[in-house]
ROSE-4610 file (N, C-alpha, C; in Angstrom, 1 decimal, always signed):
// ROSE-4610
residu = [M/M/M/M/M/M/K/K/K/R/R/R/R/R/R/F/F/F/T/T/T/G/G/G/L/L/L/T/T/T/D/D/D/P/P/P/G/G/G/L/L/L/L/L/L/R/R/R/S/S/S/V/V/V/N/N/N/Q/Q/Q/D/D/D/N/N/N/F/F/F/Y/Y/Y/L/L/L/D/D/D/P/P/P/E/E/E/G/G/G/R/R/R/F/F/F/F/F/F/I/I/I/V/V/V/A/A/A/D/D/D/G/G/G/M/M/M/G/G/G/G/G/G/H/H/H/A/A/A/G/G/G/G/G/G/Q/Q/Q/E/E/E/A/A/A/S/S/S/Q/Q/Q/I/I/I/A/A/A/T/T/T/K/K/K/R/R/R/I/I/I/A/A/A/A/A/A/Y/Y/Y/L/L/L/D/D/D/E/E/E/H/H/H/W/W/W/D/D/D/S/S/S/D/D/D/M/M/M/A/A/A/S/S/S/D/D/D/V/V/V/L/L/L/L/L/L/E/E/E/E/E/E/A/A/A/L/L/L/K/K/K/Q/Q/Q/A/A/A/N/N/N/Q/Q/Q/G/G/G/I/I/I/L/L/L/E/E/E/D/D/D/Q/Q/Q/Y/Y/Y/D/D/D/H/H/H/P/P/P/E/E/E/R/R/R/G/G/G/D/D/D/M/M/M/G/G/G/T/T/T/T/T/T/A/A/A/V/V/V/V/V/V/V/V/V/A/A/A/F/F/F/R/R/R/Q/Q/Q/N/N/N/Q/Q/Q/P/P/P/W/W/W/Y/Y/Y/A/A/A/H/H/H/I/I/I/G/G/G/D/D/D/S/S/S/R/R/R/L/L/L/Y/Y/Y/R/R/R/L/L/L/R/R/R/D/D/D/S/S/S/Q/Q/Q/L/L/L/E/E/E/Q/Q/Q/I/I/I/S/S/S/E/E/E/D/D/D/H/H/H/T/T/T/W/W/W/V/V/V/A/A/A/R/R/R/A/A/A/L/L/L/K/K/K/V/V/V/G/G/G/D/D/D/I/I/I/S/S/S/P/P/P/E/E/E/Q/Q/Q/A/A/A/K/K/K/V/V/V/H/H/H/P/P/P/W/W/W/R/R/R/H/H/H/V/V/V/L/L/L/F/F/F/Q/Q/Q/C/C/C/L/L/L/G/G/G/R/R/R/K/K/K/D/D/D/L/L/L/H/H/H/Q/Q/Q/M/M/M/D/D/D/I/I/I/Y/Y/Y/P/P/P/L/L/L/D/D/D/V/V/V/K/K/K/A/A/A/G/G/G/D/D/D/R/R/R/L/L/L/L/L/L/M/M/M/C/C/C/S/S/S/D/D/D/G/G/G/L/L/L/T/T/T/E/E/E/E/E/E/V/V/V/P/P/P/D/D/D/E/E/E/L/L/L/I/I/I/S/S/S/E/E/E/V/V/V/L/L/L/Q/Q/Q/S/S/S/S/S/S/K/K/K/T/T/T/C/C/C/E/E/E/E/E/E/A/A/A/A/A/A/T/T/T/Q/Q/Q/L/L/L/V/V/V/E/E/E/A/A/A/A/A/A/K/K/K/K/K/K/A/A/A/G/G/G/G/G/G/S/S/S/D/D/D/N/N/N/I/I/I/T/T/T/V/V/V/V/V/V/I/I/I/I/I/I/V/V/V/Q/Q/Q/D/D/D]
num = [1/1/1/2/2/2/3/3/3/4/4/4/5/5/5/6/6/6/7/7/7/8/8/8/9/9/9/10/10/10/11/11/11/12/12/12/13/13/13/14/14/14/15/15/15/16/16/16/17/17/17/18/18/18/19/19/19/20/20/20/21/21/21/22/22/22/23/23/23/24/24/24/25/25/25/26/26/26/27/27/27/28/28/28/29/29/29/30/30/30/31/31/31/32/32/32/33/33/33/34/34/34/35/35/35/36/36/36/37/37/37/38/38/38/39/39/39/40/40/40/41/41/41/42/42/42/43/43/43/44/44/44/45/45/45/46/46/46/47/47/47/48/48/48/49/49/49/50/50/50/51/51/51/52/52/52/53/53/53/54/54/54/55/55/55/56/56/56/57/57/57/58/58/58/59/59/59/60/60/60/61/61/61/62/62/62/63/63/63/64/64/64/65/65/65/66/66/66/67/67/67/68/68/68/69/69/69/70/70/70/71/71/71/72/72/72/73/73/73/74/74/74/75/75/75/76/76/76/77/77/77/78/78/78/79/79/79/80/80/80/81/81/81/82/82/82/83/83/83/84/84/84/85/85/85/86/86/86/87/87/87/88/88/88/89/89/89/90/90/90/91/91/91/92/92/92/93/93/93/94/94/94/95/95/95/96/96/96/97/97/97/98/98/98/99/99/99/100/100/100/101/101/101/102/102/102/103/103/103/104/104/104/105/105/105/106/106/106/107/107/107/108/108/108/109/109/109/110/110/110/111/111/111/112/112/112/113/113/113/114/114/114/115/115/115/116/116/116/117/117/117/118/118/118/119/119/119/120/120/120/121/121/121/122/122/122/123/123/123/124/124/124/125/125/125/126/126/126/127/127/127/128/128/128/129/129/129/130/130/130/131/131/131/132/132/132/133/133/133/134/134/134/135/135/135/136/136/136/137/137/137/138/138/138/139/139/139/140/140/140/141/141/141/142/142/142/143/143/143/144/144/144/145/145/145/146/146/146/147/147/147/148/148/148/149/149/149/150/150/150/151/151/151/152/152/152/153/153/153/154/154/154/155/155/155/156/156/156/157/157/157/158/158/158/159/159/159/160/160/160/161/161/161/162/162/162/163/163/163/164/164/164/165/165/165/166/166/166/167/167/167/168/168/168/169/169/169/170/170/170/171/171/171/172/172/172/173/173/173/174/174/174/175/175/175/176/176/176/177/177/177/178/178/178/179/179/179/180/180/180/181/181/181/182/182/182/183/183/183/184/184/184/185/185/185/186/186/186/187/187/187/188/188/188/189/189/189/190/190/190/191/191/191/192/192/192/193/193/193/194/194/194/195/195/195/196/196/196/197/197/197/198/198/198/199/199/199/200/200/200/201/201/201/202/202/202/203/203/203/204/204/204/205/205/205/206/206/206/207/207/207/208/208/208/209/209/209/210/210/210/211/211/211/212/212/212/213/213/213/214/214/214/215/215/215/216/216/216/217/217/217/218/218/218/219/219/219/220/220/220/221/221/221/222/222/222/223/223/223/224/224/224/225/225/225/226/226/226/227/227/227/228/228/228/229/229/229/230/230/230/231/231/231/232/232/232/233/233/233/234/234/234/235/235/235/236/236/236/237/237/237/238/238/238/239/239/239/240/240/240/241/241/241]
x = [-113.8/-112.5/-112.9/-111.8/-111.7/-111.5/-112.4/-112.3/-111.5/-110.4/-110.1/-110.4/-110.2/-110.1/-108.5/-109.2/-107.3/-107.5/-105.8/-106.2/-104.2/-103.7/-102.6/-102.5/-101.6/-101.8/-100.5/-100.2/-98.5/-98.6/-97.5/-97.6/-95.7/-95.8/-94.1/-94.0/-95.1/-95.2/-94.2/-94.5/-94.1/-92.8/-91.7/-90.8/-89.7/-90.1/-89.2/-90.0/-89.2/-90.1/-90.7/-89.4/-89.6/-90.3/-91.3/-91.5/-90.1/-89.7/-89.1/-88.9/-90.5/-91.3/-92.3/-93.1/-93.4/-95.1/-95.3/-96.1/-97.3/-97.2/-98.0/-99.3/-100.1/-101.4/-102.1/-101.7/-102.1/-103.7/-104.3/-105.4/-106.0/-105.6/-106.7/-106.6/-106.0/-105.2/-105.0/-103.0/-103.0/-101.3/-101.0/-100.2/-99.4/-98.9/-99.1/-97.6/-97.6/-95.5/-95.5/-94.7/-93.6/-92.5/-92.0/-90.8/-90.3/-89.1/-89.1/-87.5/-87.1/-86.1/-85.1/-83.8/-82.4/-81.3/-80.6/-80.2/-79.6/-80.5/-80.4/-82.0/-82.4/-83.6/-83.8/-82.4/-83.2/-82.4/-81.6/-81.4/-82.7/-82.9/-84.0/-85.1/-85.5/-86.7/-86.8/-85.5/-85.2/-85.3/-84.7/-85.2/-86.0/-86.3/-87.8/-88.8/-88.5/-89.2/-88.8/-88.0/-86.9/-87.5/-87.5/-88.1/-89.2/-90.2/-92.3/-91.6/-91.4/-92.5/-90.9/-89.9/-89.8/-90.2/-90.1/-91.4/-91.9/-92.9/-94.6/-94.3/-93.5/-93.8/-93.3/-91.9/-91.9/-92.5/-93.5/-94.4/-95.8/-95.7/-96.6/-96.7/-95.9/-95.1/-94.3/-94.4/-94.1/-95.2/-97.0/-97.6/-98.3/-98.4/-99.4/-97.9/-96.7/-95.7/-95.3/-95.1/-94.6/-93.8/-93.0/-92.2/-92.9/-92.5/-92.6/-92.8/-93.6/-94.0/-93.0/-92.3/-90.8/-90.3/-89.1/-88.7/-89.4/-90.7/-90.7/-90.6/-90.6/-90.0/-89.1/-88.7/-86.6/-86.2/-86.3/-86.4/-86.9/-87.9/-89.2/-87.2/-87.2/-86.4/-84.8/-84.1/-83.3/-83.1/-84.6/-84.5/-84.6/-85.7/-85.2/-84.0/-83.1/-81.7/-80.9/-80.8/-79.9/-81.0/-81.8/-82.2/-81.9/-81.1/-81.0/-79.5/-79.4/-78.0/-77.6/-78.0/-77.7/-77.2/-78.8/-79.1/-77.9/-77.6/-75.9/-75.3/-75.0/-73.5/-73.7/-75.1/-75.4/-75.0/-75.7/-76.0/-75.3/-73.6/-73.0/-73.2/-73.6/-74.6/-75.4/-76.0/-76.7/-76.6/-74.6/-74.2/-74.7/-74.7/-75.4/-77.1/-77.4/-78.7/-79.7/-80.6/-80.7/-82.6/-82.9/-84.1/-84.6/-85.4/-86.5/-87.1/-87.3/-89.4/-90.2/-91.2/-92.3/-93.1/-93.1/-93.7/-95.3/-96.4/-97.6/-97.7/-97.9/-98.3/-99.0/-100.5/-102.2/-101.2/-101.0/-101.1/-101.3/-102.0/-101.6/-102.2/-103.6/-104.4/-103.2/-101.8/-100.7/-99.8/-100.3/-99.3/-98.6/-98.0/-95.8/-95.9/-94.3/-94.2/-93.3/-91.8/-91.2/-90.5/-89.8/-88.8/-87.3/-86.7/-86.2/-85.6/-84.8/-84.8/-85.3/-86.7/-86.9/-88.6/-89.0/-90.5/-91.4/-92.2/-92.8/-94.0/-94.5/-95.6/-95.8/-97.8/-98.5/-99.2/-100.2/-101.4/-102.1/-103.4/-104.0/-105.6/-105.2/-106.0/-107.2/-108.3/-109.1/-108.5/-108.1/-107.7/-106.6/-105.5/-104.0/-103.4/-102.6/-101.6/-100.8/-99.5/-98.6/-97.6/-96.1/-95.4/-94.5/-94.9/-94.7/-93.1/-93.2/-91.9/-90.8/-89.3/-87.9/-87.2/-87.3/-86.6/-84.7/-84.2/-83.1/-82.0/-82.4/-81.5/-80.9/-79.4/-78.6/-79.0/-79.4/-80.6/-81.4/-82.3/-82.9/-82.1/-80.8/-80.4/-79.8/-79.5/-78.9/-80.2/-81.2/-81.8/-82.7/-82.4/-82.8/-81.9/-80.4/-80.0/-79.4/-79.9/-80.4/-80.0/-78.9/-77.4/-78.2/-80.3/-80.1/-81.7/-82.5/-83.1/-84.5/-85.9/-87.0/-87.0/-86.9/-85.9/-85.4/-84.3/-82.9/-83.1/-83.5/-83.4/-84.7/-86.0/-86.6/-85.9/-85.1/-84.5/-82.6/-82.0/-81.1/-80.3/-80.0/-79.2/-79.3/-78.8/-77.7/-79.7/-80.8/-82.2/-82.3/-82.1/-82.1/-81.1/-80.5/-79.3/-79.6/-79.4/-79.6/-78.7/-78.2/-77.7/-78.0/-79.0/-79.5/-80.8/-80.7/-81.3/-81.2/-82.1/-82.0/-81.1/-79.7/-79.4/-77.9/-77.3/-76.2/-76.0/-74.2/-73.8/-74.0/-74.1/-73.0/-75.5/-76.3/-77.3/-77.2/-77.3/-77.5/-78.5/-79.0/-80.2/-81.6/-82.5/-83.9/-85.4/-85.5/-87.0/-87.9/-87.9/-89.0/-89.9/-90.9/-92.2/-93.0/-93.7/-95.2/-95.6/-97.2/-98.0/-99.4/-99.6/-101.4/-101.9/-103.2/-103.7/-105.5/-106.0/-107.4/-108.7/-109.3/-110.5/-111.1/-110.9/-111.1/-109.7/-109.0/-107.3/-107.3/-106.5/-106.6/-104.5/-104.3/-102.6/-101.9/-101.3/-100.9/-99.4/-98.8/-97.9/-97.5/-96.4/-95.7/-94.3/-93.2/-92.3/-92.9/-91.5/-91.1/-91.9/-92.1/-92.8/-93.6/-94.6/-95.1/-94.8/-94.2/-94.1/-93.2/-92.2/-91.5/-92.3/-93.3/-94.2/-95.1/-95.8/-96.8/-97.1/-97.5/-97.2/-97.5/-97.4/-98.3/-99.8/-99.6/-101.0/-101.9/-101.2/-102.2/-102.2/-102.1/-101.9/-103.2/-102.5/-103.4/-105.4/-105.5/-107.3/-106.9/-106.7/-106.9/-107.3/-106.5/-108.0/-107.9/-108.2/-110.1/-111.4/-111.1/-112.4/-112.4/-111.7/-111.8/-113.1/-113.7/-115.1/-114.4/-113.4/-113.1/-111.6/-111.1/-109.6/-108.5/-110.1/-109.6/-109.4/-110.8/-111.0/-109.7/-108.9/-108.2/-107.0/-105.9/-105.1/-104.6/-106.2/-105.6/-106.0/-106.1/-106.1/-105.1/-103.9/-102.3/-101.8/-102.0/-101.2/-101.6/-102.5/-102.8/-102.0/-102.8/-101.2/-100.2/-99.7/-98.1/-98.0/-97.7/-98.1/-98.3/-99.0/-100.0/-98.2/-98.2/-96.8/-95.5/-95.7/-94.1/-94.0/-94.6/-93.9/-93.2/-92.0/-91.0/-90.3/-90.5/-90.9/-91.7/-91.0/-92.3/-93.0/-94.7/-95.1/-96.4/-96.2/-96.8/-96.9/-99.0/-99.0/-99.8/-100.2/-100.8/-101.8/-103.2/-103.7/-104.9/-104.9/-105.9/-106.1/-107.4/-108.7/-109.2/-108.8/-109.2/-110.6/-111.7/-112.9/-113.5]
y = [+122.0/+123.0/+124.4/+124.8/+125.4/+127.2/+127.8/+129.8/+130.7/+131.6/+132.3/+133.7/+134.2/+136.3/+137.0/+137.9/+138.4/+139.8/+140.0/+141.6/+141.9/+143.9/+143.9/+145.0/+146.0/+147.3/+148.1/+148.6/+149.4/+150.2/+151.4/+153.1/+153.2/+154.5/+154.9/+155.4/+155.1/+155.7/+157.3/+157.8/+159.2/+160.4/+159.2/+160.2/+159.4/+157.9/+158.3/+158.2/+158.5/+159.4/+158.4/+157.0/+156.0/+155.3/+154.0/+153.4/+151.7/+150.7/+149.9/+148.6/+148.8/+147.4/+147.3/+146.2/+145.1/+144.4/+144.1/+142.4/+142.2/+140.9/+140.3/+139.1/+140.1/+139.0/+137.9/+136.6/+136.2/+135.4/+136.8/+136.9/+135.2/+133.4/+133.1/+132.3/+133.1/+132.7/+131.9/+131.1/+130.0/+131.0/+131.8/+131.9/+134.2/+134.2/+135.7/+135.5/+137.1/+137.4/+139.0/+139.4/+140.3/+141.0/+141.6/+141.9/+143.4/+143.6/+144.4/+145.0/+146.1/+146.5/+146.8/+146.2/+147.9/+148.2/+148.9/+149.2/+150.1/+152.1/+152.9/+153.1/+154.1/+153.8/+153.6/+154.0/+152.3/+151.4/+150.8/+149.7/+148.9/+149.5/+148.3/+148.4/+149.3/+149.1/+147.9/+148.6/+147.1/+145.7/+146.1/+144.2/+143.8/+144.4/+144.3/+143.6/+144.8/+144.3/+143.4/+142.5/+141.5/+140.5/+140.9/+139.4/+138.8/+139.7/+139.4/+139.2/+139.4/+139.1/+137.5/+137.0/+136.2/+134.9/+135.7/+134.6/+133.8/+134.7/+134.6/+133.6/+134.3/+134.3/+132.1/+131.8/+130.9/+130.1/+130.3/+129.3/+129.3/+130.5/+130.4/+129.7/+129.3/+128.3/+126.7/+126.2/+125.0/+124.6/+125.2/+125.2/+123.7/+123.3/+122.4/+121.6/+121.3/+120.8/+119.4/+117.9/+116.7/+117.6/+118.5/+118.7/+119.6/+118.7/+118.5/+120.2/+120.8/+122.9/+123.3/+122.2/+123.1/+122.9/+122.4/+122.6/+123.6/+123.6/+124.5/+126.0/+125.6/+127.5/+127.8/+126.7/+126.6/+127.6/+126.9/+126.7/+128.8/+129.2/+130.1/+131.1/+130.6/+131.7/+131.8/+131.0/+130.8/+131.9/+132.0/+132.5/+133.4/+133.8/+135.8/+136.1/+135.5/+136.0/+136.4/+134.7/+135.0/+136.0/+136.4/+137.6/+138.9/+139.4/+140.0/+140.9/+139.3/+139.0/+140.1/+139.2/+139.2/+141.2/+141.9/+142.3/+144.2/+143.8/+144.1/+143.5/+142.9/+143.3/+143.8/+143.9/+144.7/+146.2/+146.6/+148.2/+148.0/+148.2/+148.0/+149.2/+150.7/+151.8/+150.6/+149.9/+148.5/+148.0/+147.6/+146.2/+145.7/+147.1/+146.5/+145.8/+146.1/+146.1/+144.2/+144.6/+143.2/+143.6/+142.3/+142.1/+141.5/+141.7/+140.5/+139.3/+138.8/+137.6/+137.4/+137.1/+136.3/+136.3/+134.6/+133.7/+133.2/+132.7/+131.5/+131.2/+129.6/+128.6/+128.0/+128.2/+127.3/+126.2/+124.1/+123.6/+122.7/+121.9/+120.4/+120.2/+120.4/+121.1/+120.8/+121.2/+121.5/+122.9/+123.9/+125.1/+125.5/+126.1/+125.6/+127.8/+127.7/+129.5/+129.6/+130.0/+130.3/+131.7/+131.9/+133.4/+133.7/+135.0/+135.2/+137.0/+136.9/+138.5/+138.4/+139.9/+140.2/+140.6/+140.7/+140.2/+139.5/+139.5/+138.2/+137.8/+136.4/+136.0/+135.8/+136.4/+135.7/+135.2/+135.0/+133.5/+134.2/+134.5/+135.3/+133.5/+133.4/+132.0/+131.7/+131.9/+132.0/+133.2/+134.4/+135.8/+135.7/+134.5/+134.4/+134.9/+135.8/+136.2/+135.5/+134.6/+134.0/+134.5/+135.2/+135.6/+134.3/+133.6/+131.9/+131.9/+133.2/+133.0/+133.7/+133.8/+133.9/+134.5/+136.5/+137.0/+136.8/+136.9/+137.1/+137.6/+138.2/+139.4/+139.0/+140.1/+138.9/+139.4/+140.8/+140.3/+139.3/+139.1/+138.0/+136.7/+136.4/+135.1/+135.5/+136.7/+136.6/+136.9/+136.9/+137.3/+135.8/+135.0/+133.1/+132.4/+133.3/+132.4/+132.8/+134.2/+134.2/+135.4/+136.1/+137.0/+138.9/+138.8/+139.8/+140.3/+140.2/+140.3/+141.2/+140.5/+141.2/+142.6/+143.8/+144.8/+145.5/+145.0/+145.3/+145.3/+144.0/+143.6/+144.8/+145.3/+146.3/+148.1/+148.3/+149.0/+149.3/+148.1/+147.4/+147.8/+149.1/+149.8/+149.1/+148.0/+146.2/+145.2/+146.4/+145.1/+145.4/+146.8/+146.1/+145.5/+144.8/+144.6/+143.0/+142.4/+140.9/+140.6/+139.0/+137.7/+137.7/+138.0/+137.4/+138.1/+138.3/+138.3/+138.3/+138.3/+137.6/+138.9/+138.7/+138.9/+139.2/+137.8/+137.6/+136.2/+136.2/+135.5/+133.6/+134.3/+133.5/+133.1/+132.6/+132.3/+131.5/+130.4/+130.0/+129.5/+130.1/+130.3/+130.4/+129.5/+129.5/+129.1/+129.8/+129.2/+128.5/+126.8/+126.7/+125.8/+126.4/+124.9/+125.1/+123.6/+123.8/+124.2/+125.0/+125.9/+125.8/+125.9/+125.1/+126.1/+126.0/+127.0/+126.6/+126.6/+126.4/+127.2/+126.7/+128.1/+128.4/+129.9/+130.7/+132.1/+131.3/+132.2/+133.1/+134.2/+135.0/+135.0/+135.8/+135.6/+136.8/+136.5/+138.0/+138.1/+138.7/+138.9/+140.4/+141.2/+142.2/+142.5/+144.7/+144.7/+144.8/+145.0/+145.3/+146.7/+147.5/+149.3/+149.1/+148.4/+147.7/+147.3/+146.6/+146.0/+146.7/+147.4/+148.3/+149.9/+149.5/+151.1/+150.7/+148.9/+148.6/+147.5/+147.5/+146.4/+145.3/+144.6/+142.9/+143.0/+143.6/+143.9/+144.9/+145.5/+146.4/+145.6/+145.4/+144.1/+143.1/+142.5/+141.3/+142.1/+143.4/+144.1/+144.3/+144.4/+145.2/+144.3/+142.7/+142.2/+141.1/+141.5/+140.6/+141.5/+142.4/+143.8/+144.2/+143.5/+144.3/+143.4/+144.0/+143.0/+142.4/+143.3/+142.5/+142.7/+142.3/+142.2/+143.5/+143.7/+146.3/+146.8/+146.7/+146.9/+147.3/+145.3/+145.8/+146.0/+146.0/+146.3/+147.7/+148.6/+149.9/+150.8/+149.7/+150.5/+149.9/+148.6/+148.9/+149.3/+149.6/+150.8/+152.8/+152.8/+154.1/+154.1/+152.6/+152.7/+152.7/+152.8/+153.0/+153.8/+154.4/+156.2/+157.3/+156.5/+157.7/+157.3/+156.0/+155.9/+156.7/+156.7/+157.8/+157.9/+156.5/+155.9/+155.6/+156.0/+155.7/+155.1/+154.1/+153.0/+152.7/+152.5/+151.8/+150.7/+150.8/+150.1/+148.9/+148.4/+146.4/+145.7/+145.2/+144.0/+143.8/+141.7/+141.2/+140.5/+140.2/+140.0/+138.8/+137.3/+136.3/+136.2/+135.5/+134.7/+134.1/+132.7/+131.5/+130.9/+130.7/+130.8/+129.1]
z = [+30.8/+30.4/+30.6/+31.9/+33.1/+32.0/+31.9/+31.0/+31.8/+31.9/+32.3/+31.8/+33.2/+32.0/+32.4/+31.3/+31.8/+30.7/+31.9/+31.5/+31.3/+30.4/+31.1/+30.7/+31.1/+32.0/+32.3/+31.3/+31.7/+31.7/+32.8/+32.8/+32.8/+32.1/+32.3/+33.7/+34.3/+35.9/+35.6/+37.5/+37.3/+37.0/+36.7/+37.1/+35.8/+34.9/+33.4/+32.4/+31.6/+30.2/+29.1/+29.5/+28.5/+29.4/+28.7/+29.1/+28.9/+29.5/+29.1/+29.2/+30.0/+30.3/+29.0/+29.1/+28.4/+28.5/+27.8/+28.0/+26.8/+27.0/+26.1/+26.6/+25.9/+26.5/+25.3/+25.2/+24.2/+23.7/+22.4/+22.3/+22.7/+22.9/+23.4/+24.4/+25.3/+26.6/+26.6/+26.0/+26.2/+27.0/+26.8/+27.8/+27.8/+28.5/+29.4/+29.4/+29.1/+29.2/+29.7/+30.8/+31.4/+31.2/+31.2/+31.0/+30.9/+32.1/+32.9/+31.7/+30.9/+30.3/+31.4/+30.9/+31.3/+30.5/+31.6/+29.9/+29.8/+30.3/+28.8/+28.1/+27.7/+27.5/+26.5/+25.3/+23.7/+24.3/+25.0/+25.2/+26.0/+27.1/+27.8/+27.3/+26.0/+25.7/+24.6/+23.7/+23.0/+23.9/+24.5/+25.4/+25.7/+26.6/+26.6/+25.5/+24.5/+23.0/+22.4/+22.8/+21.6/+22.6/+23.5/+24.7/+25.1/+24.2/+24.6/+22.5/+22.2/+20.7/+20.3/+20.8/+20.7/+21.4/+22.6/+23.5/+23.0/+22.2/+22.3/+20.9/+19.8/+18.6/+18.8/+19.0/+20.0/+20.1/+21.5/+21.8/+20.8/+20.5/+19.5/+18.0/+17.8/+16.4/+17.5/+18.7/+18.7/+19.8/+19.9/+21.5/+21.0/+20.0/+19.5/+18.7/+19.3/+18.8/+20.0/+19.8/+21.3/+22.2/+22.5/+23.1/+24.6/+25.6/+26.7/+27.0/+28.0/+28.5/+29.1/+30.1/+30.3/+29.7/+28.4/+28.0/+26.4/+25.9/+25.1/+26.1/+27.4/+28.2/+28.0/+28.5/+28.7/+26.3/+26.1/+24.4/+24.1/+24.8/+24.0/+24.5/+26.6/+26.8/+25.9/+25.9/+24.7/+23.2/+23.7/+21.7/+21.8/+23.5/+23.5/+23.5/+24.6/+25.0/+23.8/+22.7/+21.5/+20.8/+20.6/+20.2/+20.5/+22.0/+22.7/+22.1/+22.6/+21.8/+20.9/+19.6/+18.2/+17.9/+18.6/+18.7/+19.7/+20.5/+20.9/+20.2/+19.5/+18.5/+17.9/+17.0/+15.6/+16.4/+16.7/+18.0/+19.3/+19.4/+20.3/+21.4/+20.6/+22.0/+23.3/+22.4/+23.6/+24.2/+24.3/+24.8/+26.3/+27.2/+28.5/+28.4/+27.3/+28.1/+28.1/+29.0/+29.3/+29.5/+29.8/+30.6/+31.5/+32.5/+33.2/+32.6/+33.4/+31.8/+33.1/+32.9/+33.7/+32.6/+32.4/+30.9/+33.2/+31.3/+32.6/+31.3/+31.1/+30.5/+30.6/+30.0/+29.9/+28.9/+29.4/+28.0/+28.6/+28.0/+27.9/+30.2/+29.9/+31.5/+32.6/+32.6/+33.1/+32.9/+33.5/+34.0/+34.5/+33.9/+33.9/+34.1/+35.3/+34.5/+34.5/+33.8/+33.8/+34.2/+34.7/+35.0/+35.5/+35.0/+35.6/+35.8/+36.9/+37.1/+38.1/+37.8/+39.6/+39.0/+37.9/+37.7/+38.6/+39.5/+39.8/+39.3/+39.7/+39.7/+40.9/+41.6/+42.6/+42.6/+43.6/+43.0/+44.4/+44.3/+45.3/+45.8/+46.0/+47.1/+47.8/+48.1/+49.5/+50.4/+49.5/+50.0/+50.5/+49.5/+51.1/+48.9/+49.5/+48.3/+48.3/+47.7/+48.0/+46.5/+47.3/+45.3/+45.4/+44.1/+43.2/+42.9/+42.4/+42.0/+42.8/+42.9/+43.4/+42.7/+43.7/+42.5/+42.8/+41.2/+41.4/+41.5/+42.8/+42.8/+44.0/+43.8/+45.4/+46.0/+46.9/+48.2/+48.6/+47.4/+48.1/+48.3/+47.5/+48.1/+49.4/+50.1/+50.8/+52.0/+51.2/+52.5/+53.2/+51.9/+51.0/+52.9/+53.3/+53.9/+55.6/+55.6/+57.0/+57.2/+55.3/+55.4/+56.1/+56.1/+56.3/+56.5/+57.0/+57.4/+56.5/+56.3/+56.0/+55.6/+56.9/+56.6/+56.2/+56.2/+56.0/+54.7/+53.9/+52.6/+51.7/+52.6/+51.9/+51.4/+52.5/+51.8/+51.0/+51.3/+50.9/+49.6/+49.7/+48.0/+46.9/+47.3/+45.7/+45.9/+46.1/+45.7/+44.4/+43.7/+42.1/+41.6/+41.9/+41.2/+41.4/+40.1/+39.5/+39.6/+40.1/+39.7/+38.3/+37.2/+36.1/+35.9/+33.9/+34.0/+31.9/+31.2/+29.6/+28.4/+28.2/+27.5/+27.5/+27.8/+29.1/+28.6/+27.9/+27.4/+28.2/+29.4/+30.6/+31.3/+30.6/+31.0/+31.8/+32.2/+33.7/+34.3/+34.9/+35.4/+35.1/+34.9/+34.3/+34.9/+36.0/+37.2/+35.9/+36.7/+35.5/+35.8/+36.3/+38.0/+36.6/+37.9/+37.9/+38.1/+37.9/+38.0/+39.1/+40.1/+40.4/+40.3/+39.8/+39.8/+39.3/+40.8/+40.6/+40.3/+40.3/+39.9/+40.9/+41.1/+41.9/+42.1/+42.1/+42.3/+40.7/+41.6/+41.1/+40.7/+38.9/+39.3/+38.9/+39.8/+39.3/+38.3/+37.3/+37.2/+36.5/+36.8/+37.1/+37.2/+37.0/+37.1/+38.3/+38.6/+39.8/+40.3/+39.1/+39.6/+40.6/+40.4/+41.2/+42.8/+42.7/+44.2/+44.9/+43.7/+44.9/+45.6/+45.6/+45.4/+46.1/+45.9/+46.7/+47.3/+49.1/+49.5/+49.4/+49.6/+49.8/+49.8/+51.1/+51.5/+50.9/+50.5/+49.5/+48.0/+47.8/+46.4/+46.8/+47.7/+48.2/+48.3/+48.5/+49.3/+47.8/+46.8/+46.1/+44.3/+44.8/+44.2/+44.4/+45.8/+46.2/+46.5/+46.1/+45.8/+44.9/+43.6/+42.4/+41.8/+41.0/+40.1/+39.1/+37.8/+37.0/+37.1/+36.2/+36.0/+35.7/+34.8/+34.7/+35.7/+36.1/+37.6/+38.6/+39.2/+39.9/+39.1/+37.7/+36.7/+37.3/+37.0/+37.3/+38.5/+39.7/+40.8/+41.2/+40.5/+41.3/+40.2/+39.5/+38.9/+39.0/+39.7/+40.5/+41.8/+42.3/+43.5/+43.7/+42.9/+42.8/+42.0/+41.2/+41.2/+42.0/+42.9/+44.0/+45.3/+45.2/+46.2/+45.7/+44.5/+44.7/+42.6/+42.1/+41.1/+40.2/+41.0/+40.4/+38.8/+38.8/+37.8/+37.2/+35.6/+35.1/+35.7/+35.4/+36.0/+35.0/+35.9/+34.2/+35.0/+34.9/+35.4/+34.1/+34.7/+33.7/+34.6/+35.0/+35.6/+35.1/+36.1/+34.9/+36.3/+36.4/+37.2/+36.5/+36.9/+36.7/+37.1/+35.9/+36.8/+37.0]
């Protein structure tokens, strides 16, 4: 059985008074979660906390069940969505809150990932960094069909506008796929507070040069703050040995 090392780090950044990001590391290294909340100070913070807790609780409770891994992840996300909707009902002032979520699960000898929103999953393999998840933003969609260029996408005023997130009654797109992970791979899960500030080239460089997960996480957060730190920054790093 392959072992893995992992760590997580979150920072409010330089401009935000509240950290609306959240993450969870399963102590046994079975699954990992990153969530980036939105919808006002209390709302975003609450949404990401509810999502992280609900997903973790559902995965933990049903981990050893006969449920297929993709179904397990889908149900976990649905539970998180329901939890946020219930909180919105109880607290109308948080009615517009929502959150992104990216989840990686190492189960039954086949890793999977689930994702909704624009928090990302990257894989570094043999010094090549690849973005595995696909942002659920209008800009990413326009880029995919060729309506805008990559250069335009980086500065587009709508680049943060999500077409899907948790905390919506019309939840209809969740990306859930098998994940190819080999010994030596480094996985990075992160909120857009990192990717807005730090280019992929620097992310790749840090992941390759760092001796430990903790060193990589610290360097990435510091790089985002050095570049402006305009949003909350969260990173989870997993190294497959």
